[in-house]
C-alpha positions as CSV (number, residue, x, y, z in Angstrom):
1,M,182.3,112.6,44.9
2,S,181.7,113.1,41.2
3,A,180.7,116.4,39.7
4,I,177.2,115.1,39.0
5,A,176.6,113.9,42.5
6,T,178.0,117.2,43.9
7,A,175.7,119.1,41.7
8,A,172.7,117.1,42.8
9,A,173.6,117.5,46.4
10,L,173.8,121.3,46.0
11,S,170.7,121.5,43.8
12,I,172.9,123.1,41.1
13,P,171.8,122.3,37.5
14,T,174.3,119.7,36.4
15,S,174.5,121.2,32.9
16,L,176.6,124.0,34.5
17,C,179.1,121.7,36.1
18,R,179.3,118.5,33.9
19,S,182.1,118.2,31.4
20,S,182.6,115.6,28.7
21,K,183.5,115.3,25.1
22,F,179.9,114.8,24.2
23,N,177.2,116.9,25.7
24,A,173.5,117.5,25.0
25,K,172.9,121.2,24.9
26,K,169.8,123.3,24.7
27,A,169.2,126.4,22.7
28,V,165.9,128.3,23.2
29,R,164.2,129.6,20.0
30,G,160.9,131.2,20.4
31,G,160.2,129.5,23.7
32,F,161.0,126.0,22.4
33,A,164.1,124.0,23.1
34,V,166.2,122.8,20.2
35,S,168.6,119.9,20.7
36,A,172.1,120.0,19.5
37,I,175.4,118.3,20.1
38,I,178.7,120.0,20.9
39,G,181.6,118.3,19.1
40,E,185.2,117.8,20.1
41,E,186.2,121.3,18.8
42,G,183.1,123.0,20.2
43,E,181.3,123.3,16.9
44,L,177.4,123.1,16.9
45,V,176.2,120.0,15.1
46,D,172.5,119.8,14.6
47,R,171.2,116.5,15.7
48,K,167.4,117.0,15.8
49,N,165.8,113.6,15.3
50,I,162.6,111.7,16.1
51,W,163.4,111.7,19.9
52,T,163.7,115.5,20.4
53,T,160.0,116.3,20.1
54,I,159.5,114.5,23.4
55,F,162.1,116.7,25.0
56,E,161.2,120.1,23.6
57,V,160.3,121.5,27.0
58,E,161.2,125.1,27.9
59,D,163.9,125.5,30.5
60,P,162.0,126.6,33.6
61,R,164.9,128.2,35.4
62,S,164.1,131.6,34.0
63,K,160.7,131.4,35.6
64,A,161.8,130.5,39.2
65,P,159.5,132.2,41.8
66,Q,161.0,135.3,43.3
67,C,160.3,135.5,47.0
68,K,161.4,138.4,49.2
69,G,162.3,138.1,52.9
70,K,163.8,135.3,55.0
71,F,160.5,133.4,55.6
72,L,157.9,132.1,53.3
73,D,154.2,131.6,53.9
74,V,152.5,128.3,53.0
75,N,151.4,129.4,49.6
76,Q,154.8,130.7,48.6
77,A,156.4,127.5,49.8
78,L,153.9,125.5,47.8
79,E,154.7,127.5,44.7
80,L,158.4,126.8,45.2
81,A,157.6,123.1,45.6
82,R,155.7,123.1,42.3
83,Y,158.5,124.9,40.5
84,D,160.9,122.2,41.9
85,I,158.8,119.5,40.3
86,Q,158.9,121.4,36.9
87,Y,162.6,121.8,37.1
88,C,163.2,118.1,38.0
89,D,160.9,117.1,35.1
90,W,162.9,119.3,32.7
91,K,166.2,118.0,34.1
92,A,165.2,114.3,33.8
93,R,164.2,114.9,30.2
94,Q,167.6,116.2,29.5
95,D,169.3,113.3,31.2
96,V,167.2,110.8,29.2
97,L,167.9,112.7,26.0
98,T,171.7,112.5,26.7
99,I,171.4,108.7,26.9
100,M,169.5,108.5,23.7
101,L,172.0,110.6,21.8
102,L,174.9,108.5,23.2
103,H,173.2,105.3,22.1
104,E,172.8,106.9,18.7
105,K,176.6,107.7,18.7
106,V,177.2,104.0,19.5
107,V,175.2,103.0,16.5
108,Q,177.2,105.3,14.3
109,V,180.5,103.9,15.6
110,L,179.3,100.4,14.9
111,N,178.1,101.3,11.4
112,P,179.8,98.8,9.0
113,L,180.6,101.7,6.6
114,A,182.4,103.6,9.3
115,R,184.3,100.6,10.5
116,E,186.1,100.2,7.2
117,Y,188.0,103.4,7.9
118,K,188.9,102.8,11.5
119,S,191.2,100.3,13.1
120,I,190.0,97.8,15.7
121,G,192.0,99.7,18.4
122,T,190.3,103.0,17.5
123,L,186.8,101.4,17.6
124,K,187.6,99.9,21.0
125,K,188.7,103.2,22.3
126,E,185.7,105.0,21.1
127,L,183.3,102.4,22.4
128,A,185.1,102.4,25.8
129,E,184.7,106.2,26.0
130,L,181.0,106.0,25.1
131,Q,180.5,103.2,27.6
132,E,182.0,105.4,30.3
133,E,179.8,108.4,29.3
134,L,176.7,106.2,29.2
135,S,177.5,105.0,32.7
136,V,177.8,108.6,33.9
137,A,174.5,109.4,32.2
138,H,172.7,106.5,33.7
139,N,173.9,107.5,37.1
140,Q,172.6,111.0,36.5
141,V,169.2,109.6,35.6
142,H,169.1,107.7,38.9
143,I,170.0,110.9,40.7
144,S,167.2,112.7,38.9
145,E,164.8,110.0,39.9
146,A,165.8,110.4,43.5
147,R,165.4,114.2,43.3
148,I,161.9,113.8,41.7
149,G,160.9,111.5,44.6
150,T,162.1,114.1,47.1
151,A,160.4,116.9,45.3
152,L,157.1,114.9,45.2
153,D,157.4,114.3,48.9
154,K,157.9,118.0,49.5
155,L,155.0,118.9,47.4
156,A,152.7,116.4,49.1
157,Y,153.8,117.8,52.5
158,M,153.1,121.4,51.4
159,E,149.7,120.4,50.0
160,T,148.9,118.8,53.3
161,L,149.7,122.1,55.1
162,V,147.5,124.0,52.6
163,N,144.7,121.4,53.1
164,D,145.1,121.8,56.9
165,R,145.0,125.6,56.5
166,L,141.7,125.3,54.6
167,L,140.2,123.2,57.4
168,Q,141.5,125.6,60.0
169,D,140.1,128.6,58.2
170,R,136.8,126.8,57.9
171,N,136.6,125.8,61.5
172,T,137.7,129.2,62.7
173,M,134.9,130.9,60.7
174,E,132.3,128.4,62.1
175,S,133.5,128.6,65.7
176,N,131.3,130.3,68.2
177,V,134.0,131.7,70.5
178,S,132.6,134.7,72.2
179,T,134.4,138.0,71.9
180,P,136.3,138.9,75.1
181,T,135.0,141.7,77.1
182,P,137.2,144.5,78.6
183,S,137.0,142.7,81.9
184,T,138.5,139.5,80.5
185,S,141.9,138.8,82.2
186,K,145.1,138.9,80.2
187,E,145.6,135.2,80.8
188,S,142.3,134.3,79.2
189,L,143.0,136.5,76.3
190,D,146.3,134.7,75.7
191,T,144.5,131.4,75.9
192,V,142.0,132.5,73.2
193,K,144.8,133.7,70.9
194,T,147.0,130.6,71.3
195,R,144.3,127.9,71.2
196,P,144.6,126.1,67.8
197,P,141.4,125.4,65.9
198,R,140.5,121.7,65.8
199,R,141.4,120.1,62.5
200,S,138.0,118.5,61.8
201,L,135.0,118.4,59.6
202,N,131.6,118.2,61.3
203,V,129.8,115.3,59.8
204,S,127.5,114.1,62.7
205,G,123.9,113.6,63.7
206,P,120.9,112.6,61.6
207,V,121.4,113.1,57.8
208,Q,119.8,116.3,56.8
209,S,117.5,116.6,53.9
210,Y,119.5,117.0,50.6
211,H,120.0,120.6,49.6
212,A,118.3,121.6,46.4
213,R,121.7,122.8,44.9
214,L,123.1,119.3,45.1
215,K,120.4,118.2,42.6
216,N,121.6,120.5,39.9
217,F,124.0,118.0,38.3
218,W,123.8,115.2,35.8
219,Y,123.5,111.9,37.6
220,P,124.1,108.5,36.1
221,V,121.3,106.2,37.2
222,A,121.5,103.0,35.0
223,F,123.5,101.2,32.5
224,S,122.1,101.3,28.9
225,A,122.4,97.5,28.6
226,D,119.9,97.0,31.4
227,L,117.2,99.1,29.7
228,K,115.5,97.2,26.9
229,D,112.7,98.5,24.7
230,D,110.0,96.7,26.7
231,T,111.4,97.0,30.2
232,M,111.6,99.7,32.8
233,I,113.9,100.5,35.7
234,P,112.5,102.0,39.0
235,I,114.9,104.1,41.0
236,D,114.9,106.5,43.9
237,C,116.8,109.7,43.6
238,F,117.0,112.3,46.4
239,E,114.1,110.5,48.2
240,E,111.8,110.7,45.1
241,P,110.6,107.7,43.2
242,W,111.2,107.7,39.4
243,V,110.9,105.1,36.6
244,I,113.0,105.0,33.4
245,F,111.8,103.4,30.1
246,R,112.3,103.9,26.4
247,G,109.9,105.8,24.2
248,K,108.8,105.0,20.7
249,D,112.0,106.5,19.3
250,G,114.1,104.3,21.5
251,K,115.4,107.2,23.6
252,P,115.1,106.9,27.4
253,G,112.8,109.0,29.5
254,C,112.4,109.4,33.3
255,V,109.0,110.1,34.9
256,Q,107.6,110.2,38.3
257,N,106.9,106.6,39.5
258,T,103.4,107.5,40.6
259,C,100.3,107.4,38.6
260,A,98.3,110.7,38.5
261,H,95.0,108.8,39.0
262,R,95.4,106.9,42.3
263,A,99.1,107.1,43.1
264,C,99.8,103.5,42.0
265,P,103.5,102.7,41.4
266,L,103.9,102.7,37.6
267,H,106.9,100.3,37.5
268,L,104.4,97.5,38.5
269,G,102.9,97.9,35.1
270,S,104.3,97.4,31.6
271,V,105.7,99.3,28.6
272,K,103.6,99.3,25.5
273,E,104.5,101.0,22.2
274,G,106.9,103.4,24.0
275,R,104.4,104.3,26.8
276,I,104.4,103.1,30.4
277,Q,101.0,101.6,31.4
278,C,99.7,101.8,35.0
279,P,98.6,98.3,36.2
280,Y,95.7,99.7,38.1
281,H,93.4,101.3,35.4
282,G,95.6,101.2,32.3
283,W,96.5,104.9,32.1
284,E,99.5,105.3,29.7
285,Y,102.3,107.9,29.9
286,S,104.9,108.9,27.4
287,T,108.5,109.8,28.2
288,N,107.6,113.5,28.7
289,G,105.1,112.6,31.4
290,K,101.9,113.3,29.4
291,C,99.1,110.8,29.8
292,E,98.1,109.7,26.3
293,K,95.6,107.0,27.1
294,M,92.8,106.6,29.7
295,P,90.8,103.5,29.0
296,S,87.1,103.4,29.9
297,T,86.8,107.2,30.4
298,R,87.2,110.5,28.5
299,L,90.8,111.6,27.9
300,V,91.6,114.7,29.9
301,N,94.8,116.7,30.0
302,V,96.9,115.0,32.7
303,K,100.7,115.1,33.1
304,I,103.1,113.7,35.7
305,R,106.5,115.1,36.4
306,A,109.4,114.2,34.1
307,V,113.0,115.2,34.4
308,P,115.6,115.7,31.6
309,C,117.0,112.3,30.6
310,F,119.9,111.5,28.3
311,E,121.9,108.5,27.1
312,Q,125.6,108.6,26.6
313,E,128.5,106.1,26.4
314,G,126.4,103.2,27.7
315,M,124.8,105.0,30.7
316,I,121.4,106.7,31.4
317,W,121.7,110.1,33.0
318,I,119.0,112.3,34.6
319,W,119.0,116.0,35.8
320,P,116.9,116.0,39.0
321,G,117.4,119.7,39.9
322,D,115.2,122.8,39.1
323,D,118.0,124.7,37.3
324,P,118.3,124.3,33.5
325,P,120.6,121.3,32.8
326,T,124.1,122.0,31.5
327,A,124.8,121.1,27.8
328,N,127.7,118.7,28.4
329,L,127.9,115.4,30.3
330,P,131.2,114.2,31.7
331,S,132.7,111.1,30.0
332,L,133.0,108.1,32.3
333,L,134.5,105.7,29.7
334,P,137.6,103.8,30.7
335,P,140.9,105.0,29.2
336,S,142.0,103.9,25.7
337,G,143.0,100.3,25.5
338,F,140.5,99.0,28.1
339,Q,137.5,96.8,27.5
340,I,134.5,96.8,29.8
341,H,134.0,93.4,31.4
342,A,131.3,93.9,34.0
343,E,128.5,96.3,34.9
344,I,126.9,95.7,38.2
345,V,124.1,97.6,40.1
346,M,123.6,97.3,43.9
347,E,121.2,98.9,46.4
348,L,123.0,99.6,49.6
349,P,121.6,100.7,53.0
350,V,124.1,103.6,53.6
351,E,124.0,107.3,52.9
352,H,125.9,108.0,49.7
353,G,128.4,110.4,51.3
354,L,129.6,107.7,53.7
355,L,130.1,105.4,50.8
356,L,132.1,108.0,48.8
357,D,134.2,108.6,51.9
358,N,135.0,104.9,51.9
359,L,135.8,104.6,48.2
360,L,138.1,107.7,48.3
361,D,140.2,106.0,51.0
362,L,142.8,103.3,50.3
363,A,144.7,103.4,53.5
364,H,142.2,101.0,55.1
365,A,142.8,98.2,52.5
366,P,145.4,96.1,54.4
367,F,143.2,96.2,57.5
368,T,139.7,95.8,56.0
369,H,140.1,93.7,52.8
370,T,142.2,90.9,54.3
371,S,140.3,88.1,52.6
372,T,140.0,89.7,49.1
373,F,142.2,92.0,47.0
374,A,144.5,93.1,49.8
375,K,145.2,89.7,51.2
376,G,148.9,89.4,52.1
377,W,149.5,93.1,51.8
378,S,152.1,94.5,54.3
379,V,151.3,97.6,56.2
380,P,153.4,100.5,54.8
381,S,155.1,102.9,57.2
382,L,153.5,105.8,55.5
383,V,150.5,106.1,53.1
384,K,150.2,109.3,51.0
385,F,147.8,110.6,48.4
386,L,149.6,112.9,46.0
387,T,147.5,115.4,44.2
388,P,147.6,118.9,42.7
389,A,146.7,121.6,45.2
390,S,143.5,122.5,43.2
391,G,142.5,119.0,42.0
392,L,140.2,116.2,43.0
393,Q,142.5,113.5,41.5
394,G,145.9,112.1,42.1
395,Y,147.7,108.9,42.9
396,W,148.4,106.8,46.0
397,D,151.9,106.1,47.3
398,P,153.0,103.4,47.8
399,Y,150.1,101.7,46.1
400,P,150.0,101.6,42.3
401,I,146.6,103.2,42.1
402,D,145.4,106.5,40.4
403,M,142.1,107.9,41.7
404,E,139.7,110.7,40.9
405,F,136.5,112.1,42.5
406,R,134.3,113.3,39.6
407,P,131.5,115.5,40.8
408,P,128.8,115.0,41.9
409,C,129.1,111.3,43.0
410,M,131.6,109.4,40.8
411,V,134.9,107.7,41.7
412,L,137.3,106.6,39.0
413,S,140.4,104.5,39.7
414,T,143.1,102.8,37.7
415,I,144.9,100.0,39.5
416,G,148.2,98.4,38.4
417,I,147.9,94.7,39.0
418,S,151.1,93.3,37.5
419,K,152.3,92.5,41.0
420,P,149.4,92.6,43.5
421,G,150.5,93.7,46.9
422,K,153.8,95.1,45.8
423,L,154.5,98.2,47.9
424,E,157.9,99.4,46.9
425,G,156.6,102.6,45.4
426,Q,155.6,101.1,42.1
427,N,153.1,103.3,40.2
428,T,150.5,102.5,37.6
429,K,152.8,103.4,34.7
430,E,155.3,100.8,35.8
431,C,152.6,98.0,35.7
432,S,152.0,96.1,32.4
433,T,148.3,95.2,33.2
434,H,145.6,97.4,34.8
435,L,142.1,97.3,36.2
436,H,139.9,100.4,35.8
437,Q,136.9,100.9,38.0
438,L,134.0,103.3,38.0
439,H,131.8,103.7,41.1
440,V,128.7,105.8,40.9
441,C,127.0,106.5,44.3
442,L,123.5,107.8,43.5
443,P,121.8,109.3,46.5
444,S,118.6,107.3,46.7
445,S,117.6,108.5,50.2
446,R,119.3,109.7,53.4
447,Q,120.2,106.1,54.3
448,K,120.2,104.4,50.9
449,T,122.6,104.5,47.9
450,R,122.2,103.0,44.4
451,L,125.7,101.9,43.4
452,L,126.7,101.5,39.7
453,Y,129.9,99.6,39.3
454,R,131.8,99.2,36.0
455,M,135.0,97.2,35.7
456,S,137.4,97.3,32.7
457,L,140.7,95.6,31.9
458,D,143.5,96.3,29.5
459,F,144.4,92.6,29.2
460,A,142.7,89.2,28.8
461,P,139.9,90.1,26.4
462,V,139.0,86.5,26.1
463,L,137.5,86.7,29.6
464,K,134.5,88.5,28.1
465,H,133.5,85.3,26.3
466,V,133.8,82.9,29.3
467,P,130.3,81.6,30.1
468,F,128.7,83.0,33.3
469,I,131.8,85.1,34.0
470,Q,129.5,88.0,35.0
471,Y,128.3,86.0,38.0
472,L,131.9,85.5,39.1
473,W,132.6,89.3,38.8
474,R,129.5,90.1,40.8
475,H,130.4,87.6,43.5
476,F,133.8,89.1,43.9
477,A,132.5,92.7,43.9
478,E,129.9,91.8,46.6
479,K,132.6,90.1,48.7
480,V,134.8,93.2,48.6
481,L,131.9,95.5,49.3
482,N,130.7,93.5,52.2
483,E,134.1,93.9,53.9
484,D,133.4,97.7,53.7
485,L,129.7,97.6,54.5
486,R,130.0,96.2,58.0
487,L,132.3,99.1,58.9
488,V,130.4,101.9,57.1
489,L,127.1,100.7,58.6
490,G,128.7,100.9,62.0
491,Q,129.8,104.5,61.2
492,Q,126.4,105.4,60.1
493,E,124.8,104.1,63.3
494,R,127.2,106.2,65.4
495,M,126.9,109.2,63.2
496,L,123.1,109.2,63.6
497,N,123.6,109.1,67.4
498,G,125.8,112.2,67.3
499,A,129.4,110.9,66.6
500,N,131.5,112.9,64.2
501,I,132.9,110.5,61.5
502,W,135.4,113.1,60.4
503,N,136.7,114.0,63.8
504,W,140.4,114.0,63.1
505,P,141.5,113.8,59.4
506,V,145.1,112.9,58.7
507,S,147.3,113.2,55.5
508,Y,145.9,110.1,53.7
509,D,142.4,111.4,54.1
510,K,143.1,114.2,51.6
511,L,140.7,113.2,48.8
512,G,137.9,112.4,51.2
513,V,138.3,115.8,52.9
514,R,138.3,117.6,49.5
515,Y,135.0,115.8,48.6
516,R,133.4,117.0,51.8
517,L,134.7,120.6,51.3
518,W,133.3,120.5,47.7
519,R,130.0,119.2,48.9
520,D,129.7,121.8,51.7
521,A,130.5,124.6,49.1
522,V,127.7,123.3,46.8
523,E,125.2,123.3,49.6
524,Q,126.3,126.7,50.8
525,G,125.8,128.2,47.3
526,S,129.4,129.1,46.6
527,K,129.8,130.8,43.2
528,R,133.1,129.1,42.6
529,L,133.5,125.6,43.9
530,P,136.8,124.5,45.4
531,F,139.3,122.3,43.6
532,E,137.6,123.0,40.2
533,K,139.9,122.5,37.2
534,S,141.0,125.8,35.6
535,A,139.4,126.6,32.3
């Protein structure tokens, strides 16, 4: 076994056991690594070039977690797993840097000016030595790749344990096990102590009224392109009817979709000069809810409810809660390099939490979407969702898909589509073409969701100009969604009859479980919500 393979097997940094005439060495100055090359006689030759800025990462070995005792608890083990990822990342960068420096050496050897002073035999010898060192370096990169894969698997396993611990703690707190009395037998006491808590979330029974705290967020409700100056968009949000229209200044407003006079739906009327006119008696309201015209009678001070409304990045947002709105809205634009190809709105007869549960789950694809995007997919032996311990985003393995839940009701995903159905661990970065999706699940009512879907591509911009292409996109989106709806509607029916739709979560349910824990924390009024990104 070579020195490199031995070092990998023993988890010893290979820089301590590798020997060659040409080595990449790191010197730490003020917390930053500086690349250098050790020559034949050991002299330090500065080789800082355009590549080194990518690899100036501090050696993490000095910051290895110090754990006392023979056994580690879950959190200590998770910390060690994270450190292992940091070390593997640093080591992989050093391996790649070594290859780049060796290639640079090859270029120097082949330099026409240098060849004038060397014989053909010398050049062949030097190139042969460099080729051997490159072969060793490439093997080391493959070893590093394998170690990173192993480290990611360990991290995913530890995060699953932590996630299970959260569920167990939650269920233990909620359990109503009575306190044993002094007369309780020792056998029953042992039974109480050893009985493991059920790893489940309780999502069953009729959908309860939405908690007021869930309303204190910015919610996307419409695409800007759908709201013209003379049109309006009626929506339901948290079981209240609203209507959106543009004022005289072109800015959107959102008011109660009920006339103050005789409770007529305002969206049945029209928009005139930036005011929405009731079709019953012609009362007109501005975007702040104030009635500014009352034909055929004396104008009195009348106002209907309006909520904060804002337009950003092609979407209309409202704040339906009673708390003051936050100053910043999250960005929902696709990543750089993508172009938006389709924006679709659908009204669906399911509770928005059930739809989010479905969108945050990819393990069902080869069983559910057999006539659309997952047609021909094989069923992998293991599906994992890898994510930071405190995050609501991550990536699927073995599917080339990155995914994020963005509170309060958005799901963003980037899908590598170079080789659809390829399941050999390919990730999105290894794919040359990608599809980006945004799903907004607006809670219309306890059994109805307004879905906003935006699709973007980083290839084929010409598709935007194909006539009627939007109808094709909508047809495909509806076909995929209908494969899910028949299942989710069945879940909803059984949930309403008392079945628990989260009875037994498993490892690939991680993101859906985290959404449910986040939502429970919001409704319970937690001061700090779980899985929030650190400031």
